[in-house]
VOPAGU-2260 file (C-alpha; in pm, 1 decimal, decimal comma):
REM VOPAGU-2260
SITE   aa  ch    i         X         Y         Z
SITE  LYS   A    0   -3575,8   -3068,3   -3953,3
SITE  LYS   A    1   -3328,7   -3290,6   -3746,9
SITE  GLY   A    2   -2988,6   -3273,5   -3833,0
SITE  GLU   A    3   -2982,6   -2923,9   -3999,8
SITE  THR   A    4   -2810,5   -2750,7   -3729,8
SITE  VAL   A    5   -2489,1   -2920,4   -3619,0
SITE  TYR   A    6   -2363,4   -2848,7   -3271,7
SITE  GLU   A    7   -2017,5   -2980,0   -3098,4
SITE  CYS   A    8   -1846,2   -2893,8   -2761,3
SITE  ARG   A    9   -1481,6   -2863,6   -2675,9
SITE  LYS   A   10   -1336,7   -2760,6   -2331,6
SITE  TYR   A   11   -1003,3   -2579,7   -2313,1
SITE  PRO   A   12    -820,8   -2407,8   -2022,7
SITE  GLY   A   13   -1030,3   -2137,5   -1941,5
SITE  GLY   A   14   -1355,3   -2270,5   -2055,1
SITE  TYR   A   15   -1566,0   -2361,3   -2357,9
SITE  GLN   A   16   -1577,0   -2283,4   -2715,6
SITE  ALA   A   17   -1859,2   -2313,2   -2955,3
SITE  THR   A   18   -1940,5   -2307,7   -3352,6
SITE  VAL   A   19   -2240,0   -2339,6   -3528,8
SITE  GLN   A   20   -2310,0   -2499,0   -3878,9
SITE  LEU   A   21   -2639,9   -2468,6   -4048,9
SITE  THR   A   22   -2681,4   -2707,9   -4320,9
SITE  ALA   A   23   -3035,3   -2568,2   -4427,0
SITE  LEU   A   24   -2914,5   -2280,6   -4547,3
SITE  PRO   A   25   -2822,7   -2210,3   -4906,4
SITE  GLU   A   26   -2503,0   -2284,9   -5128,5
SITE  ASP   A   27   -2185,6   -2212,6   -4930,1
SITE  TRP   A   28   -2354,3   -2097,4   -4612,4
SITE  SER   A   29   -2454,9   -2452,3   -4564,8
SITE  THR   A   30   -2087,7   -2574,5   -4514,2
SITE  LYS   A   31   -1982,8   -2258,9   -4286,6
SITE  ALA   A   32   -1919,9   -2303,5   -3972,6
SITE  TRP   A   33   -1920,9   -1982,3   -3704,0
SITE  ALA   A   34   -1677,0   -2009,2   -3394,1
SITE  GLY   A   35   -1779,9   -1818,1   -3059,9
SITE  GLN   A   36   -1587,8   -1645,7   -2800,8
SITE  LEU   A   37   -1407,2   -1862,4   -2511,1
SITE  CYS   A   38   -1670,1   -1882,2   -2222,9
SITE  PRO   A   39   -1700,7   -1994,2   -1890,6
SITE  THR   A   40   -1996,7   -2268,7   -1963,5
SITE  LYS   A   41   -2122,6   -2446,2   -2267,3
SITE  GLN   A   42   -2448,6   -2255,5   -2253,8
SITE  GLN   A   43   -2258,5   -1924,0   -2264,8
SITE  ALA   A   44   -2022,3   -2042,9   -2532,5
SITE  GLU   A   45   -2342,6   -2177,4   -2761,4
SITE  GLN   A   46   -2501,3   -1846,7   -2736,1
SITE  SER   A   47   -2137,6   -1679,2   -2844,0
SITE  ALA   A   48   -2136,4   -1893,5   -3170,5
SITE  ALA   A   49   -2539,4   -1822,9   -3208,6
SITE  GLU   A   50   -2491,8   -1478,0   -3185,6
SITE  ILE   A   51   -2169,7   -1444,5   -3440,1
SITE  ALA   A   52   -2386,9   -1680,9   -3663,9
SITE  LEU   A   53   -2692,1   -1458,8   -3669,5
SITE  ALA   A   54   -2494,9   -1116,6   -3695,9
SITE  GLN   A   55   -2338,5   -1254,0   -4012,8
SITE  ILE   A   56   -2666,1   -1403,2   -4179,7
SITE  GLU   A   57   -2856,3   -1087,1   -4095,6
SITE  ALA   A   58   -2576,5    -890,1   -4249,7
SITE  ASP   A   59   -2604,3   -1093,2   -4577,0
SITE  GLU   A   60   -2849,0    -884,5   -4807,5
SITE  GLU   A   61   -2951,5   -1201,7   -5016,4
SITE  LEU   A   62   -3010,7   -1407,0   -4662,9
SITE  ALA   A   63   -3176,8   -1138,5   -4485,7
SITE  THR   A   64   -3419,0   -1094,1   -4815,6
SITE  GLU   A   65   -3490,6   -1446,8   -4814,2
SITE  ALA   A   66   -3561,5   -1478,0   -4460,7
SITE  ALA   A   67   -3824,8   -1178,9   -4497,8
SITE  LYS   A   68   -4044,6   -1329,2   -4751,0
SITE  PRO   A   69   -4355,8   -1454,4   -4627,3
SITE  LYS   A   70   -4390,0   -1839,0   -4612,7
SITE  GLY   A   71   -4663,9   -2043,9   -4748,1
SITE  LYS   A   72   -4882,5   -2268,4   -4565,6
SITE  GLY   A   73   -4690,1   -2598,4   -4493,6
SITE  LYS   A   74   -4751,9   -2939,6   -4287,0
SITE  GLY   A   75   -4705,7   -2778,6   -3950,0
SITE  LYS   A   76   -4920,7   -2863,7   -3670,8
SITE  GLY   A   77   -5094,9   -2523,8   -3644,1
SITE  LYS   A   78   -5029,3   -2172,7   -3603,1
SITE  ASP   A   79   -4640,3   -2089,5   -3634,4
SITE  LYS   A   80   -4535,3   -2461,9   -3593,5
SITE  GLY   A   81   -4321,7   -2456,2   -3918,5
SITE  MET   A   82   -3962,0   -2415,8   -3885,0
SITE  ASP   A   83   -3874,7   -2203,5   -4181,7
SITE  MET   A   84   -3556,1   -2007,7   -4234,5
SITE  GLY   A   85   -3733,0   -1715,7   -4067,2
SITE  TYR   A   86   -3788,1   -1911,8   -3753,3
SITE  MET   A   87   -3459,3   -2057,2   -3733,6
SITE  MET   A   88   -3258,8   -1727,8   -3756,0
SITE  GLY   A   89   -3485,6   -1583,6   -3447,1
SITE  PRO   A   90   -3531,4   -1795,0   -3114,3
SITE  TRP   A   91   -3284,6   -2129,5   -3167,2
SITE  ASN   A   92   -3032,8   -2168,9   -2936,8
SITE  TRP   A   93   -2768,0   -2296,8   -3175,2
SITE  ALA   A   94   -2429,3   -2414,7   -3120,7
SITE  TYR   A   95   -2198,3   -2596,4   -3283,3
SITE  MET   A   96   -1863,3   -2627,2   -3105,0
SITE  TRP   A   97   -1489,2   -2706,9   -3233,3
SITE  GLY   A   98   -1150,2   -2649,2   -3123,2
SITE  MET   A   99    -954,4   -2351,4   -3254,6
SITE  PRO   A  100    -579,9   -2299,3   -3242,8
SITE  GLY   A  101    -446,3   -1990,3   -3058,9
SITE  GLY   A  102    -372,4   -1879,8   -2715,5
SITE  MET   A  103    -713,3   -1666,2   -2702,3
SITE  GLY   A  104    -965,4   -1940,2   -2763,8
SITE  GLY   A  105    -892,2   -1887,2   -3166,0
SITE  ARG   A  106    -801,8   -1513,9   -3145,8
SITE  ASN   A  107    -527,3   -1392,4   -3317,1
SITE  LYS   A  108    -434,0   -1009,4   -3267,2
SITE  VAL   A  109    -392,6    -822,7   -3578,0
SITE  THR   A  110    -334,7    -455,5   -3437,4
SITE  LYS   A  111      14,5    -362,4   -3225,8
SITE  GLU   A  112    -161,0     -15,4   -3134,8
SITE  ALA   A  113    -533,9      70,9   -3070,9
SITE  VAL   A  114    -750,8     176,1   -3339,6
SITE  SER   A  115   -1049,5     416,6   -3348,4
SITE  GLY   A  116   -1399,2     338,7   -3504,6
SITE  GLU   A  117   -1760,2     444,3   -3460,7
SITE  VAL   A  118   -2014,8     193,4   -3365,4
SITE  VAL   A  119   -2267,4     128,3   -3656,0
SITE  GLU   A  120   -2500,3    -102,8   -3492,6
SITE  TRP   A  121   -2556,8    -234,9   -3135,2
SITE  LYS   A  122   -2795,3    -529,4   -3068,3
SITE  ASP   A  123   -2788,8    -577,5   -2676,2
SITE  SER   A  124   -2486,3    -801,7   -2653,6
SITE  PHE   A  125   -2309,0    -744,6   -2967,9
SITE  GLY   A  126   -2278,5    -540,3   -3269,5
SITE  TRP   A  127   -2041,6    -378,5   -3531,1
SITE  ILE   A  128   -1810,8     -98,1   -3607,9
SITE  LYS   A  129   -1657,0      82,3   -3895,0
SITE  LEU   A  130   -1278,4     176,1   -3814,0
SITE  ALA   A  131   -1194,6     545,4   -3898,0
SITE  ALA   A  132    -868,7     443,2   -4086,4
SITE  PRO   A  133    -857,0     137,8   -4352,6
SITE  LEU   A  134    -648,7    -189,0   -4143,9
SITE  ASP   A  135    -521,0    -329,2   -4438,9
SITE  HIS   A  136    -619,0    -686,2   -4366,1
SITE  PRO   A  137    -723,2    -939,3   -4617,6
SITE  ALA   A  138   -1042,7   -1000,8   -4381,4
SITE  GLU   A  139   -1153,6    -645,4   -4376,2
SITE  ARG   A  140   -1312,6    -690,9   -4688,9
SITE  TYR   A  141   -1555,4    -934,5   -4538,6
SITE  ARG   A  142   -1909,4    -782,0   -4375,9
SITE  GLY   A  143   -1846,7    -464,5   -4576,8
SITE  GLY   A  144   -1552,3    -381,4   -4360,3
SITE  LYS   A  145   -1751,8    -393,4   -4041,9
SITE  ILE   A  146   -1563,7    -533,1   -3761,5
SITE  TYR   A  147   -1748,6    -741,2   -3504,8
SITE  ILE   A  148   -1782,1    -669,2   -3129,9
SITE  HIS   A  149   -1935,3    -851,0   -2812,6
SITE  LYS   A  150   -2020,1    -687,8   -2496,3
SITE  LYS   A  151   -1761,0    -924,6   -2335,0
SITE  ASP   A  152   -1468,0    -736,5   -2492,5
SITE  LEU   A  153   -1591,6    -381,7   -2374,9
SITE  LYS   A  154   -1375,0    -234,6   -2078,5
SITE  GLY   A  155   -1532,5      -5,4   -1848,6
SITE  GLU   A  156   -1898,7     -28,4   -2017,3
SITE  THR   A  157   -2153,5    -257,8   -2051,2
SITE  THR   A  158   -2322,9    -151,2   -2370,4
SITE  LEU   A  159   -2267,7      41,9   -2641,7
SITE  THR   A  160   -2492,3     280,2   -2864,2
SITE  GLN   A  161   -2475,8     365,1   -3258,2
SITE  GLY   A  162   -2276,1     620,1   -3346,4
SITE  ALA   A  163   -2036,3     630,7   -3018,8
SITE  MET   A  164   -1660,6     660,4   -3098,0
SITE  VAL   A  165   -1438,0     378,3   -2940,7
SITE  ARG   A  166   -1108,3     285,2   -2944,8
SITE  CYS   A  167   -1002,6     -92,2   -2957,0
SITE  GLN   A  168    -738,3    -364,0   -3032,9
SITE  ILE   A  169    -871,9    -586,2   -3335,0
SITE  TYR   A  170    -812,2    -953,5   -3358,1
SITE  GLU   A  171    -896,2   -1205,9   -3642,3
SITE  ASP   A  172   -1050,5   -1564,7   -3553,7
SITE  PRO   A  173   -1201,9   -1805,3   -3815,4
SITE  SER   A  174   -1539,7   -1596,9   -3802,5
SITE  GLY   A  175   -1323,6   -1273,6   -3927,9
SITE  LEU   A  176   -1259,6    -948,9   -3764,6
SITE  GLY   A  177   -1344,3    -849,6   -3387,4
SITE  ALA   A  178   -1272,6    -584,2   -3154,6
SITE  MET   A  179   -1135,1    -643,4   -2804,2
SITE  ASP   A  180   -1042,2    -427,9   -2518,9
SITE  VAL   A  181   -1318,5    -177,2   -2624,4
SITE  GLU   A  182   -1333,3     173,2   -2466,7
SITE  LEU   A  183   -1539,1     469,9   -2545,3
SITE  ALA   A  184   -1299,0     729,6   -2709,2
């Protein structure tokens, strides 16, 4: 329905930043906003926020289970015209942008030295790593200890594969922990 996805865009030195808020999601999820990376264009910033939101939504077992449930026939105008949660989590180009404090588009560097980890999931342009040693940071408990990684943060590579060992720096932003300056170990 109209208004269930809230968008905003703000320009910063060096590009645009996006967040997305999905008010149709259940309970606390409906008030959560996901921040994307600082990007050169509005469209890329929106896509970055959408990828982060989708990854976190898919990582939540309850939401994933709910999205996988078969939907009954609604009041749609034909085949696949309904916009149920499963539809929403796939093809939408989402974005809700907001301004984040910090010199790196809302990122605050957490580690001083590079840390090691293993790629536990990779989906074309983003994925998740599990660190070899605990980080001892409050945000590490989110996402089951997995750290978000985007292809823009890869150094010398354009993609990763599940099981690859990497070295990286860790940052924190409003969406949780992420990896930057990522290199194959």
